[in-house]
PDB file of all heavy atoms in Angstrom:
ATOM      1  N   MET A   1      55.056 111.350 162.794  1.00  0.00           N
ATOM      2  CA  MET A   1      54.186 110.285 163.339  1.00  0.00           C
ATOM      3  C   MET A   1      53.826 110.624 164.784  1.00  0.00           C
ATOM      4  O   MET A   1      54.712 110.907 165.587  1.00  0.00           O
ATOM      5  CB  MET A   1      54.923 108.942 163.277  1.00  0.00           C
ATOM      6  CG  MET A   1      54.086 107.808 163.860  1.00  0.00           C
ATOM      7  SD  MET A   1      54.965 106.250 163.777  1.00  0.00           S
ATOM      8  CE  MET A   1      54.874 105.954 162.014  1.00  0.00           C
ATOM      9  N   ASN A   2      52.551 110.579 165.080  1.00  0.00           N
ATOM     10  CA  ASN A   2      52.085 110.890 166.421  1.00  0.00           C
ATOM     11  C   ASN A   2      51.970 109.596 167.215  1.00  0.00           C
ATOM     12  O   ASN A   2      51.129 108.751 166.930  1.00  0.00           O
ATOM     13  CB  ASN A   2      50.717 111.597 166.334  1.00  0.00           C
ATOM     14  CG  ASN A   2      50.315 112.143 167.697  1.00  0.00           C
ATOM     15  OD1 ASN A   2      51.060 112.025 168.679  1.00  0.00           O
ATOM     16  ND2 ASN A   2      49.136 112.742 167.767  1.00  0.00           N
ATOM     17  N   THR A   3      52.836 109.422 168.207  1.00  0.00           N
ATOM     18  CA  THR A   3      52.861 108.176 168.964  1.00  0.00           C
ATOM     19  C   THR A   3      52.136 108.304 170.295  1.00  0.00           C
ATOM     20  O   THR A   3      52.164 107.383 171.094  1.00  0.00           O
ATOM     21  CB  THR A   3      54.315 107.752 169.222  1.00  0.00           C
ATOM     22  OG1 THR A   3      54.981 108.813 169.911  1.00  0.00           O
ATOM     23  CG2 THR A   3      55.030 107.453 167.921  1.00  0.00           C
ATOM     24  N   THR A   4      51.499 109.436 170.576  1.00  0.00           N
ATOM     25  CA  THR A   4      50.813 109.590 171.848  1.00  0.00           C
ATOM     26  C   THR A   4      49.464 108.876 171.845  1.00  0.00           C
ATOM     27  O   THR A   4      48.983 108.446 172.885  1.00  0.00           O
ATOM     28  CB  THR A   4      50.601 111.079 172.171  1.00  0.00           C
ATOM     29  OG1 THR A   4      49.870 111.677 171.095  1.00  0.00           O
ATOM     30  CG2 THR A   4      51.938 111.789 172.314  1.00  0.00           C
ATOM     31  N   GLU A   5      48.852 108.701 170.689  1.00  0.00           N
ATOM     32  CA  GLU A   5      47.552 108.031 170.633  1.00  0.00           C
ATOM     33  C   GLU A   5      47.709 106.515 170.659  1.00  0.00           C
ATOM     34  O   GLU A   5      46.941 105.823 171.298  1.00  0.00           O
ATOM     35  CB  GLU A   5      46.800 108.457 169.366  1.00  0.00           C
ATOM     36  CG  GLU A   5      46.427 109.942 169.368  1.00  0.00           C
ATOM     37  CD  GLU A   5      45.718 110.341 168.095  1.00  0.00           C
ATOM     38  OE1 GLU A   5      45.576 109.453 167.224  1.00  0.00           O
ATOM     39  OE2 GLU A   5      45.318 111.501 167.968  1.00  0.00           O
ATOM     40  N   ASN A   6      48.708 105.993 169.957  1.00  0.00           N
ATOM     41  CA  ASN A   6      48.940 104.557 169.925  1.00  0.00           C
ATOM     42  C   ASN A   6      50.372 104.263 170.381  1.00  0.00           C
ATOM     43  O   ASN A   6      51.264 104.100 169.559  1.00  0.00           O
ATOM     44  CB  ASN A   6      48.734 104.012 168.497  1.00  0.00           C
ATOM     45  CG  ASN A   6      47.268 104.088 168.081  1.00  0.00           C
ATOM     46  OD1 ASN A   6      46.367 103.966 168.906  1.00  0.00           O
ATOM     47  ND2 ASN A   6      47.037 104.292 166.803  1.00  0.00           N
ATOM     48  N   PRO A   7      50.595 104.203 171.690  1.00  0.00           N
ATOM     49  CA  PRO A   7      51.961 103.919 172.149  1.00  0.00           C
ATOM     50  C   PRO A   7      52.398 102.499 171.810  1.00  0.00           C
ATOM     51  O   PRO A   7      53.533 102.268 171.440  1.00  0.00           O
ATOM     52  CB  PRO A   7      51.881 104.143 173.659  1.00  0.00           C
ATOM     53  CG  PRO A   7      50.445 103.986 174.004  1.00  0.00           C
ATOM     54  CD  PRO A   7      49.676 104.425 172.784  1.00  0.00           C
ATOM     55  N   VAL A   8      51.474 101.542 171.941  1.00  0.00           N
ATOM     56  CA  VAL A   8      51.791 100.147 171.624  1.00  0.00           C
ATOM     57  C   VAL A   8      50.700  99.611 170.706  1.00  0.00           C
ATOM     58  O   VAL A   8      49.687  99.096 171.179  1.00  0.00           O
ATOM     59  CB  VAL A   8      51.886  99.282 172.900  1.00  0.00           C
ATOM     60  CG1 VAL A   8      52.303  97.858 172.535  1.00  0.00           C
ATOM     61  CG2 VAL A   8      52.885  99.890 173.875  1.00  0.00           C
ATOM     62  N   PRO A   9      50.852  99.754 169.394  1.00  0.00           N
ATOM     63  CA  PRO A   9      49.774  99.317 168.488  1.00  0.00           C
ATOM     64  C   PRO A   9      49.619  97.809 168.438  1.00  0.00           C
ATOM     65  O   PRO A   9      48.590  97.309 168.012  1.00  0.00           O
ATOM     66  CB  PRO A   9      50.214  99.861 167.125  1.00  0.00           C
ATOM     67  CG  PRO A   9      51.678 100.072 167.256  1.00  0.00           C
ATOM     68  CD  PRO A   9      51.939 100.393 168.698  1.00  0.00           C
ATOM     69  N   GLU A  10      50.623  97.052 168.919  1.00  0.00           N
ATOM     70  CA  GLU A  10      50.490  95.594 168.855  1.00  0.00           C
ATOM     71  C   GLU A  10      49.449  95.072 169.846  1.00  0.00           C
ATOM     72  O   GLU A  10      48.940  93.982 169.676  1.00  0.00           O
ATOM     73  CB  GLU A  10      51.835  94.927 169.146  1.00  0.00           C
ATOM     74  CG  GLU A  10      52.825  95.075 168.010  1.00  0.00           C
ATOM     75  CD  GLU A  10      53.561  96.402 168.065  1.00  0.00           C
ATOM     76  OE1 GLU A  10      53.326  97.142 169.037  1.00  0.00           O
ATOM     77  OE2 GLU A  10      54.343  96.695 167.149  1.00  0.00           O
ATOM     78  N   GLN A  11      49.147  95.839 170.886  1.00  0.00           N
ATOM     79  CA  GLN A  11      48.217  95.350 171.903  1.00  0.00           C
ATOM     80  C   GLN A  11      46.791  95.846 171.670  1.00  0.00           C
ATOM     81  O   GLN A  11      45.961  95.726 172.540  1.00  0.00           O
ATOM     82  CB  GLN A  11      48.694  95.805 173.290  1.00  0.00           C
ATOM     83  CG  GLN A  11      50.018  95.160 173.698  1.00  0.00           C
ATOM     84  CD  GLN A  11      50.453  95.596 175.075  1.00  0.00           C
ATOM     85  OE1 GLN A  11      49.819  96.458 175.672  1.00  0.00           O
ATOM     86  NE2 GLN A  11      51.524  95.014 175.573  1.00  0.00           N
ATOM     87  N   GLN A  12      46.520  96.411 170.506  1.00  0.00           N
ATOM     88  CA  GLN A  12      45.171  96.928 170.247  1.00  0.00           C
ATOM     89  C   GLN A  12      44.501  96.103 169.149  1.00  0.00           C
ATOM     90  O   GLN A  12      44.176  96.581 168.089  1.00  0.00           O
ATOM     91  CB  GLN A  12      45.243  98.401 169.830  1.00  0.00           C
ATOM     92  CG  GLN A  12      45.743  99.295 170.957  1.00  0.00           C
ATOM     93  CD  GLN A  12      45.737 100.751 170.554  1.00  0.00           C
ATOM     94  OE1 GLN A  12      45.404 101.076 169.427  1.00  0.00           O
ATOM     95  NE2 GLN A  12      46.110 101.619 171.474  1.00  0.00           N
ATOM     96  N   GLY A  13      44.339  94.812 169.424  1.00  0.00           N
ATOM     97  CA  GLY A  13      43.662  93.954 168.454  1.00  0.00           C
ATOM     98  C   GLY A  13      44.648  93.276 167.518  1.00  0.00           C
ATOM     99  O   GLY A  13      45.859  93.413 167.635  1.00  0.00           O
ATOM    100  N   PHE A  14      44.087  92.533 166.570  1.00  0.00           N
ATOM    101  CA  PHE A  14      44.912  91.788 165.643  1.00  0.00           C
ATOM    102  C   PHE A  14      45.439  92.704 164.543  1.00  0.00           C
ATOM    103  O   PHE A  14      44.759  93.625 164.109  1.00  0.00           O
ATOM    104  CB  PHE A  14      44.095  90.663 164.994  1.00  0.00           C
ATOM    105  CG  PHE A  14      43.690  89.598 165.978  1.00  0.00           C
ATOM    106  CD1 PHE A  14      42.408  89.567 166.478  1.00  0.00           C
ATOM    107  CD2 PHE A  14      44.604  88.652 166.388  1.00  0.00           C
ATOM    108  CE1 PHE A  14      42.032  88.600 167.390  1.00  0.00           C
ATOM    109  CE2 PHE A  14      44.239  87.676 167.300  1.00  0.00           C
ATOM    110  CZ  PHE A  14      42.958  87.650 167.795  1.00  0.00           C
ATOM    111  N   ARG A  15      46.653  92.416 164.105  1.00  0.00           N
ATOM    112  CA  ARG A  15      47.209  93.134 162.976  1.00  0.00           C
ATOM    113  C   ARG A  15      46.928  92.356 161.698  1.00  0.00           C
ATOM    114  O   ARG A  15      46.524  91.194 161.733  1.00  0.00           O
ATOM    115  CB  ARG A  15      48.723  93.288 163.148  1.00  0.00           C
ATOM    116  CG  ARG A  15      49.087  94.219 164.307  1.00  0.00           C
ATOM    117  CD  ARG A  15      50.581  94.335 164.427  1.00  0.00           C
ATOM    118  NE  ARG A  15      51.170  93.021 164.722  1.00  0.00           N
ATOM    119  CZ  ARG A  15      52.485  92.793 164.742  1.00  0.00           C
ATOM    120  NH1 ARG A  15      53.326  93.754 164.485  1.00  0.00           N
ATOM    121  NH2 ARG A  15      52.945  91.597 165.023  1.00  0.00           N
ATOM    122  N   THR A  16      47.144  92.998 160.566  1.00  0.00           N
ATOM    123  CA  THR A  16      46.895  92.322 159.290  1.00  0.00           C
ATOM    124  C   THR A  16      47.829  91.139 159.113  1.00  0.00           C
ATOM    125  O   THR A  16      47.424  90.094 158.601  1.00  0.00           O
ATOM    126  CB  THR A  16      47.085  93.318 158.129  1.00  0.00           C
ATOM    127  OG1 THR A  16      46.285  94.458 158.385  1.00  0.00           O
ATOM    128  CG2 THR A  16      46.665  92.700 156.816  1.00  0.00           C
ATOM    129  N   GLU A  17      49.064  91.274 159.582  1.00  0.00           N
ATOM    130  CA  GLU A  17      50.009  90.166 159.456  1.00  0.00           C
ATOM    131  C   GLU A  17      49.559  88.971 160.276  1.00  0.00           C
ATOM    132  O   GLU A  17      49.704  87.818 159.850  1.00  0.00           O
ATOM    133  CB  GLU A  17      51.401  90.613 159.916  1.00  0.00           C
ATOM    134  CG  GLU A  17      52.033  91.647 159.006  1.00  0.00           C
ATOM    135  CD  GLU A  17      51.571  93.050 159.342  1.00  0.00           C
ATOM    136  OE1 GLU A  17      50.776  93.196 160.289  1.00  0.00           O
ATOM    137  OE2 GLU A  17      51.987  93.986 158.641  1.00  0.00           O
ATOM    138  N   ASP A  18      49.009  89.221 161.468  1.00  0.00           N
ATOM    139  CA  ASP A  18      48.557  88.116 162.304  1.00  0.00           C
ATOM    140  C   ASP A  18      47.383  87.390 161.659  1.00  0.00           C
ATOM    141  O   ASP A  18      47.296  86.157 161.699  1.00  0.00           O
ATOM    142  CB  ASP A  18      48.137  88.637 163.686  1.00  0.00           C
ATOM    143  CG  ASP A  18      49.320  89.242 164.433  1.00  0.00           C
ATOM    144  OD1 ASP A  18      50.455  88.794 164.177  1.00  0.00           O
ATOM    145  OD2 ASP A  18      49.106  90.165 165.234  1.00  0.00           O
ATOM    146  N   ILE A  19      46.457  88.161 161.073  1.00  0.00           N
ATOM    147  CA  ILE A  19      45.292  87.546 160.436  1.00  0.00           C
ATOM    148  C   ILE A  19      45.721  86.728 159.222  1.00  0.00           C
ATOM    149  O   ILE A  19      45.266  85.594 159.029  1.00  0.00           O
ATOM    150  CB  ILE A  19      44.268  88.624 160.046  1.00  0.00           C
ATOM    151  CG1 ILE A  19      43.765  89.335 161.312  1.00  0.00           C
ATOM    152  CG2 ILE A  19      43.109  88.016 159.280  1.00  0.00           C
ATOM    153  CD1 ILE A  19      42.847  90.502 161.009  1.00  0.00           C
ATOM    154  N   LEU A  20      46.620  87.279 158.419  1.00  0.00           N
ATOM    155  CA  LEU A  20      47.080  86.538 157.244  1.00  0.00           C
ATOM    156  C   LEU A  20      47.853  85.294 157.648  1.00  0.00           C
ATOM    157  O   LEU A  20      47.730  84.248 157.008  1.00  0.00           O
ATOM    158  CB  LEU A  20      47.968  87.446 156.376  1.00  0.00           C
ATOM    159  CG  LEU A  20      47.237  88.578 155.669  1.00  0.00           C
ATOM    160  CD1 LEU A  20      48.233  89.426 154.897  1.00  0.00           C
ATOM    161  CD2 LEU A  20      46.164  88.029 154.728  1.00  0.00           C
ATOM    162  N   TRP A  21      48.633  85.380 158.728  1.00  0.00           N
ATOM    163  CA  TRP A  21      49.391  84.223 159.190  1.00  0.00           C
ATOM    164  C   TRP A  21      48.448  83.124 159.671  1.00  0.00           C
ATOM    165  O   TRP A  21      48.617  81.946 159.332  1.00  0.00           O
ATOM    166  CB  TRP A  21      50.322  84.658 160.323  1.00  0.00           C
ATOM    167  CG  TRP A  21      51.257  83.578 160.763  1.00  0.00           C
ATOM    168  CD1 TRP A  21      52.389  83.179 160.129  1.00  0.00           C
ATOM    169  CD2 TRP A  21      51.133  82.765 161.943  1.00  0.00           C
ATOM    170  NE1 TRP A  21      52.986  82.166 160.846  1.00  0.00           N
ATOM    171  CE2 TRP A  21      52.244  81.887 161.961  1.00  0.00           C
ATOM    172  CE3 TRP A  21      50.195  82.697 162.973  1.00  0.00           C
ATOM    173  CZ2 TRP A  21      52.432  80.962 162.983  1.00  0.00           C
ATOM    174  CZ3 TRP A  21      50.388  81.761 163.976  1.00  0.00           C
ATOM    175  CH2 TRP A  21      51.499  80.918 163.980  1.00  0.00           C
ATOM    176  N   ALA A  22      47.421  83.506 160.442  1.00  0.00           N
ATOM    177  CA  ALA A  22      46.461  82.516 160.928  1.00  0.00           C
ATOM    178  C   ALA A  22      45.688  81.888 159.774  1.00  0.00           C
ATOM    179  O   ALA A  22      45.456  80.674 159.756  1.00  0.00           O
ATOM    180  CB  ALA A  22      45.492  83.174 161.923  1.00  0.00           C
ATOM    181  N   LEU A  23      45.277  82.703 158.796  1.00  0.00           N
ATOM    182  CA  LEU A  23      44.561  82.155 157.646  1.00  0.00           C
ATOM    183  C   LEU A  23      45.457  81.218 156.847  1.00  0.00           C
ATOM    184  O   LEU A  23      44.993  80.193 156.332  1.00  0.00           O
ATOM    185  CB  LEU A  23      44.060  83.290 156.744  1.00  0.00           C
ATOM    186  CG  LEU A  23      42.898  84.099 157.317  1.00  0.00           C
ATOM    187  CD1 LEU A  23      42.540  85.239 156.371  1.00  0.00           C
ATOM    188  CD2 LEU A  23      41.687  83.199 157.551  1.00  0.00           C
ATOM    189  N   GLY A  24      46.726  81.536 156.754  1.00  0.00           N
ATOM    190  CA  GLY A  24      47.652  80.659 156.032  1.00  0.00           C
ATOM    191  C   GLY A  24      47.814  79.322 156.728  1.00  0.00           C
ATOM    192  O   GLY A  24      47.800  78.277 156.089  1.00  0.00           O
ATOM    193  N   ILE A  25      47.943  79.355 158.053  1.00  0.00           N
ATOM    194  CA  ILE A  25      48.083  78.105 158.808  1.00  0.00           C
ATOM    195  C   ILE A  25      46.831  77.250 158.682  1.00  0.00           C
ATOM    196  O   ILE A  25      46.903  76.045 158.441  1.00  0.00           O
ATOM    197  CB  ILE A  25      48.380  78.419 160.287  1.00  0.00           C
ATOM    198  CG1 ILE A  25      49.759  79.087 160.407  1.00  0.00           C
ATOM    199  CG2 ILE A  25      48.331  77.156 161.127  1.00  0.00           C
ATOM    200  CD1 ILE A  25      50.903  78.225 159.944  1.00  0.00           C
ATOM    201  N   TRP A  26      45.649  77.875 158.826  1.00  0.00           N
ATOM    202  CA  TRP A  26      44.412  77.101 158.739  1.00  0.00           C
ATOM    203  C   TRP A  26      44.176  76.572 157.332  1.00  0.00           C
ATOM    204  O   TRP A  26      43.646  75.480 157.157  1.00  0.00           O
ATOM    205  CB  TRP A  26      43.217  77.962 159.178  1.00  0.00           C
ATOM    206  CG  TRP A  26      43.059  77.951 160.667  1.00  0.00           C
ATOM    207  CD1 TRP A  26      43.308  78.969 161.528  1.00  0.00           C
ATOM    208  CD2 TRP A  26      42.637  76.841 161.473  1.00  0.00           C
ATOM    209  NE1 TRP A  26      43.066  78.555 162.814  1.00  0.00           N
ATOM    210  CE2 TRP A  26      42.653  77.270 162.819  1.00  0.00           C
ATOM    211  CE3 TRP A  26      42.253  75.522 161.184  1.00  0.00           C
ATOM    212  CZ2 TRP A  26      42.291  76.416 163.868  1.00  0.00           C
ATOM    213  CZ3 TRP A  26      41.893  74.677 162.240  1.00  0.00           C
ATOM    214  CH2 TRP A  26      41.912  75.137 163.560  1.00  0.00           C
ATOM    215  N   SER A  27      44.580  77.328 156.303  1.00  0.00           N
ATOM    216  CA  SER A  27      44.390  76.839 154.939  1.00  0.00           C
ATOM    217  C   SER A  27      45.280  75.624 154.686  1.00  0.00           C
ATOM    218  O   SER A  27      44.861  74.659 154.030  1.00  0.00           O
ATOM    219  CB  SER A  27      44.704  77.940 153.930  1.00  0.00           C
ATOM    220  OG  SER A  27      46.057  78.338 154.050  1.00  0.00           O
ATOM    221  N   VAL A  28      46.496  75.646 155.233  1.00  0.00           N
ATOM    222  CA  VAL A  28      47.378  74.483 155.077  1.00  0.00           C
ATOM    223  C   VAL A  28      46.813  73.283 155.812  1.00  0.00           C
ATOM    224  O   VAL A  28      46.798  72.164 155.284  1.00  0.00           O
ATOM    225  CB  VAL A  28      48.791  74.832 155.600  1.00  0.00           C
ATOM    226  CG1 VAL A  28      49.652  73.575 155.688  1.00  0.00           C
ATOM    227  CG2 VAL A  28      49.447  75.855 154.679  1.00  0.00           C
ATOM    228  N   ILE A  29      46.312  73.499 157.031  1.00  0.00           N
ATOM    229  CA  ILE A  29      45.760  72.382 157.810  1.00  0.00           C
ATOM    230  C   ILE A  29      44.539  71.799 157.116  1.00  0.00           C
ATOM    231  O   ILE A  29      44.399  70.573 156.984  1.00  0.00           O
ATOM    232  CB  ILE A  29      45.406  72.859 159.236  1.00  0.00           C
ATOM    233  CG1 ILE A  29      46.695  73.214 159.989  1.00  0.00           C
ATOM    234  CG2 ILE A  29      44.635  71.782 159.984  1.00  0.00           C
ATOM    235  CD1 ILE A  29      46.437  73.805 161.351  1.00  0.00           C
ATOM    236  N   LEU A  30      43.634  72.659 156.660  1.00  0.00           N
ATOM    237  CA  LEU A  30      42.414  72.161 156.030  1.00  0.00           C
ATOM    238  C   LEU A  30      42.701  71.505 154.683  1.00  0.00           C
ATOM    239  O   LEU A  30      41.986  70.586 154.273  1.00  0.00           O
ATOM    240  CB  LEU A  30      41.413  73.313 155.849  1.00  0.00           C
ATOM    241  CG  LEU A  30      40.844  73.852 157.161  1.00  0.00           C
ATOM    242  CD1 LEU A  30      39.914  75.027 156.886  1.00  0.00           C
ATOM    243  CD2 LEU A  30      40.101  72.757 157.918  1.00  0.00           C
ATOM    244  N   SER A  31      43.738  71.958 153.993  1.00  0.00           N
ATOM    245  CA  SER A  31      44.047  71.349 152.702  1.00  0.00           C
ATOM    246  C   SER A  31      44.779  70.020 152.872  1.00  0.00           C
ATOM    247  O   SER A  31      44.674  69.140 152.018  1.00  0.00           O
ATOM    248  CB  SER A  31      44.891  72.303 151.856  1.00  0.00           C
ATOM    249  OG  SER A  31      46.115  72.563 152.512  1.00  0.00           O
ATOM    250  N   LEU A  32      45.494  69.847 153.966  1.00  0.00           N
ATOM    251  CA  LEU A  32      46.235  68.602 154.175  1.00  0.00           C
ATOM    252  C   LEU A  32      45.435  67.557 154.944  1.00  0.00           C
ATOM    253  O   LEU A  32      45.796  66.391 154.941  1.00  0.00           O
ATOM    254  CB  LEU A  32      47.538  68.880 154.942  1.00  0.00           C
ATOM    255  CG  LEU A  32      48.629  69.588 154.132  1.00  0.00           C
ATOM    256  CD1 LEU A  32      49.857  69.785 154.996  1.00  0.00           C
ATOM    257  CD2 LEU A  32      48.982  68.800 152.885  1.00  0.00           C
ATOM    258  N   SER A  33      44.340  67.951 155.586  1.00  0.00           N
ATOM    259  CA  SER A  33      43.586  66.994 156.383  1.00  0.00           C
ATOM    260  C   SER A  33      43.001  65.841 155.548  1.00  0.00           C
ATOM    261  O   SER A  33      43.058  64.695 155.998  1.00  0.00           O
ATOM    262  CB  SER A  33      42.489  67.700 157.182  1.00  0.00           C
ATOM    263  OG  SER A  33      41.638  68.434 156.325  1.00  0.00           O
ATOM    264  N   PRO A  34      42.450  66.064 154.340  1.00  0.00           N
ATOM    265  CA  PRO A  34      41.974  64.916 153.563  1.00  0.00           C
ATOM    266  C   PRO A  34      43.114  63.989 153.156  1.00  0.00           C
ATOM    267  O   PRO A  34      42.935  62.758 153.109  1.00  0.00           O
ATOM    268  CB  PRO A  34      41.321  65.554 152.324  1.00  0.00           C
ATOM    269  CG  PRO A  34      41.022  66.942 152.731  1.00  0.00           C
ATOM    270  CD  PRO A  34      42.122  67.320 153.675  1.00  0.00           C
ATOM    271  N   VAL A  35      44.280  64.528 152.889  1.00  0.00           N
ATOM    272  CA  VAL A  35      45.423  63.686 152.527  1.00  0.00           C
ATOM    273  C   VAL A  35      45.843  62.829 153.710  1.00  0.00           C
ATOM    274  O   VAL A  35      46.140  61.640 153.556  1.00  0.00           O
ATOM    275  CB  VAL A  35      46.593  64.573 152.056  1.00  0.00           C
ATOM    276  CG1 VAL A  35      47.809  63.730 151.726  1.00  0.00           C
ATOM    277  CG2 VAL A  35      46.169  65.411 150.850  1.00  0.00           C
ATOM    278  N   ILE A  36      45.846  63.397 154.898  1.00  0.00           N
ATOM    279  CA  ILE A  36      46.228  62.642 156.097  1.00  0.00           C
ATOM    280  C   ILE A  36      45.199  61.555 156.382  1.00  0.00           C
ATOM    281  O   ILE A  36      45.553  60.415 156.703  1.00  0.00           O
ATOM    282  CB  ILE A  36      46.377  63.601 157.297  1.00  0.00           C
ATOM    283  CG1 ILE A  36      47.534  64.582 157.019  1.00  0.00           C
ATOM    284  CG2 ILE A  36      46.627  62.834 158.579  1.00  0.00           C
ATOM    285  CD1 ILE A  36      47.679  65.651 158.078  1.00  0.00           C
ATOM    286  N   VAL A  37      43.906  61.882 156.257  1.00  0.00           N
ATOM    287  CA  VAL A  37      42.857  60.891 156.492  1.00  0.00           C
ATOM    288  C   VAL A  37      42.961  59.761 155.482  1.00  0.00           C
ATOM    289  O   VAL A  37      42.860  58.570 155.827  1.00  0.00           O
ATOM    290  CB  VAL A  37      41.461  61.561 156.440  1.00  0.00           C
ATOM    291  CG1 VAL A  37      40.352  60.510 156.463  1.00  0.00           C
ATOM    292  CG2 VAL A  37      41.313  62.529 157.610  1.00  0.00           C
ATOM    293  N   PHE A  38      43.191  60.091 154.225  1.00  0.00           N
ATOM    294  CA  PHE A  38      43.318  59.063 153.190  1.00  0.00           C
ATOM    295  C   PHE A  38      44.542  58.180 153.469  1.00  0.00           C
ATOM    296  O   PHE A  38      44.477  56.956 153.315  1.00  0.00           O
ATOM    297  CB  PHE A  38      43.441  59.734 151.811  1.00  0.00           C
ATOM    298  CG  PHE A  38      43.574  58.742 150.691  1.00  0.00           C
ATOM    299  CD1 PHE A  38      42.475  58.037 150.242  1.00  0.00           C
ATOM    300  CD2 PHE A  38      44.816  58.527 150.089  1.00  0.00           C
ATOM    301  CE1 PHE A  38      42.598  57.133 149.192  1.00  0.00           C
ATOM    302  CE2 PHE A  38      44.951  57.622 149.054  1.00  0.00           C
ATOM    303  CZ  PHE A  38      43.844  56.921 148.608  1.00  0.00           C
ATOM    304  N   TYR A  39      45.642  58.773 153.875  1.00  0.00           N
ATOM    305  CA  TYR A  39      46.859  58.005 154.180  1.00  0.00           C
ATOM    306  C   TYR A  39      46.622  57.068 155.347  1.00  0.00           C
ATOM    307  O   TYR A  39      47.034  55.895 155.321  1.00  0.00           O
ATOM    308  CB  TYR A  39      48.008  58.966 154.472  1.00  0.00           C
ATOM    309  CG  TYR A  39      49.280  58.266 154.854  1.00  0.00           C
ATOM    310  CD1 TYR A  39      50.077  57.654 153.887  1.00  0.00           C
ATOM    311  CD2 TYR A  39      49.688  58.185 156.202  1.00  0.00           C
ATOM    312  CE1 TYR A  39      51.246  57.007 154.241  1.00  0.00           C
ATOM    313  CE2 TYR A  39      50.863  57.540 156.555  1.00  0.00           C
ATOM    314  CZ  TYR A  39      51.637  56.947 155.571  1.00  0.00           C
ATOM    315  OH  TYR A  39      52.781  56.306 155.921  1.00  0.00           O
ATOM    316  N   VAL A  40      45.943  57.562 156.405  1.00  0.00           N
ATOM    317  CA  VAL A  40      45.669  56.714 157.582  1.00  0.00           C
ATOM    318  C   VAL A  40      44.754  55.559 157.195  1.00  0.00           C
ATOM    319  O   VAL A  40      44.954  54.420 157.605  1.00  0.00           O
ATOM    320  CB  VAL A  40      45.064  57.559 158.715  1.00  0.00           C
ATOM    321  CG1 VAL A  40      44.545  56.674 159.833  1.00  0.00           C
ATOM    322  CG2 VAL A  40      46.103  58.536 159.237  1.00  0.00           C
ATOM    323  N   LEU A  41      43.746  55.829 156.364  1.00  0.00           N
ATOM    324  CA  LEU A  41      42.837  54.767 155.965  1.00  0.00           C
ATOM    325  C   LEU A  41      43.547  53.733 155.086  1.00  0.00           C
ATOM    326  O   LEU A  41      43.271  52.526 155.196  1.00  0.00           O
ATOM    327  CB  LEU A  41      41.640  55.362 155.218  1.00  0.00           C
ATOM    328  CG  LEU A  41      40.673  56.162 156.083  1.00  0.00           C
ATOM    329  CD1 LEU A  41      39.568  56.765 155.223  1.00  0.00           C
ATOM    330  CD2 LEU A  41      40.074  55.285 157.173  1.00  0.00           C
ATOM    331  N   MET A  42      44.442  54.157 154.239  1.00  0.00           N
ATOM    332  CA  MET A  42      45.133  53.216 153.363  1.00  0.00           C
ATOM    333  C   MET A  42      46.141  52.389 154.134  1.00  0.00           C
ATOM    334  O   MET A  42      46.320  51.197 153.873  1.00  0.00           O
ATOM    335  CB  MET A  42      45.840  53.966 152.225  1.00  0.00           C
ATOM    336  CG  MET A  42      44.869  54.575 151.225  1.00  0.00           C
ATOM    337  SD  MET A  42      43.809  53.371 150.425  1.00  0.00           S
ATOM    338  CE  MET A  42      45.027  52.463 149.496  1.00  0.00           C
ATOM    339  N   VAL A  43      46.808  52.990 155.117  1.00  0.00           N
ATOM    340  CA  VAL A  43      47.788  52.249 155.898  1.00  0.00           C
ATOM    341  C   VAL A  43      47.107  51.305 156.874  1.00  0.00           C
ATOM    342  O   VAL A  43      47.503  50.154 157.022  1.00  0.00           O
ATOM    343  CB  VAL A  43      48.724  53.234 156.643  1.00  0.00           C
ATOM    344  CG1 VAL A  43      49.604  52.490 157.638  1.00  0.00           C
ATOM    345  CG2 VAL A  43      49.591  53.977 155.647  1.00  0.00           C
ATOM    346  N   ALA A  44      46.054  51.780 157.521  1.00  0.00           N
ATOM    347  CA  ALA A  44      45.361  50.943 158.500  1.00  0.00           C
ATOM    348  C   ALA A  44      44.463  49.964 157.756  1.00  0.00           C
ATOM    349  O   ALA A  44      44.552  48.779 157.912  1.00  0.00           O
ATOM    350  CB  ALA A  44      44.516  51.818 159.412  1.00  0.00           C
TER     351      ALA A  44
END
């Protein structure tokens, strides 16, 4: 492995794990938002 070209690969943009993690968080938020809105409307 040649480490002279990429000494710190974490600082050269997003990694695949970071993108998948962000997409997972946003998918959970967007999927739960209608449930939260419905719950708030029913309680209030």
